C-alpha positions in Angstrom: 28.7 51.5 208.6 29.8 53.2 211.8 27.4 52.9 214.8 27.5 56.6 215.6 26.6 57.6 212.0 23.8 55.0 211.8 22.2 56.2 215.1 22.3 59.8 213.7 20.9 58.8 210.3 18.1 56.7 211.9 17.2 59.8 214.0 17.6 57.9 217.3 20.0 60.7 218.5 20.2 64.4 217.4 23.9 64.6 216.6 26.8 62.3 215.7 28.8 63.7 218.6 25.9 62.7 221.0 26.0 59.2 219.5 29.7 59.0 220.0 29.4 60.1 223.6 26.7 57.5 224.3 29.0 54.8 222.9 31.9 56.0 225.0 29.7 55.9 228.1 28.6 52.3 227.3 25.0 53.3 226.6 24.9 51.5 223.2 25.0 47.8 222.7 25.2 45.8 219.5 23.7 42.4 220.3 24.9 41.8 223.9 28.2 43.6 223.4 28.7 47.2 224.4 29.7 49.4 221.5 32.5 51.4 223.2 33.9 52.9 220.0 31.8 55.1 217.7 33.6 53.7 214.7 32.4 50.1 215.5 30.9 48.4 212.5 27.2 47.8 212.5 26.0 44.8 210.4 22.6 44.4 208.9 20.2 42.4 211.1 22.0 43.3 214.3 20.0 44.3 217.4 20.9 47.7 218.8 20.0 48.7 222.4 20.2 52.4 223.2 19.9 53.9 226.7 19.4 57.6 226.9 17.0 60.4 227.7 15.6 58.4 230.6 14.6 55.4 228.5 15.8 52.3 226.8 15.1 51.3 223.2 15.8 48.1 221.3 15.7 48.0 217.5 16.8 45.7 214.7 18.9 47.2 211.9 17.1 46.8 208.5 19.3 49.0 206.4 22.2 51.5 206.1 21.3 54.9 205.0 23.1 57.2 202.6 22.0 60.4 204.2 20.1 61.8 207.2 16.8 62.3 205.5 13.3 62.9 206.8 11.8 60.9 209.6 9.8 58.7 207.2 13.0 57.7 205.5 14.8 57.1 208.8 12.1 54.8 210.0 12.9 52.4 207.2 16.4 51.8 208.6 15.2 49.9 211.7 12.4 48.0 213.3 11.4 48.3 217.0 11.8 44.8 218.6 10.5 45.8 222.0 8.4 48.6 223.4 10.4 51.6 224.7 11.1 51.4 228.5 11.0 54.4 230.7 13.8 54.4 233.3 13.8 56.4 236.5 11.5 59.3 237.2 9.0 60.8 234.8 10.2 63.8 232.8 8.9 67.3 233.9 5.5 68.0 232.4 4.4 64.4 232.6 1.6 63.5 235.0 1.0 60.1 236.4 -2.5 58.7 236.5 -3.7 58.0 240.0 -6.7 55.9 240.8 -9.3 57.8 242.7 -10.5 56.2 246.0 -13.9 54.6 245.8 
């Protein structure tokens, strides 16, 4: 299965064109190799690292979908292998917890 189609079916990106753009920019890795082509094959059991929207996410591929279904169905296609990391500054609307002086 193509990496751009899988990212879209797994609901990790909103559109296939966004997935293709992330691949072209080098923001997607399969294992330790950048997936520079959206048509790159994605084997079962592979680890996919995706960097976008100010964060980094690493998942293991459990299955290939046949359609872009509901979120519950998409969640069966992968397993999170590491907690999501936030990169850079916090998004607008997020507040940071600050310890009050004693």
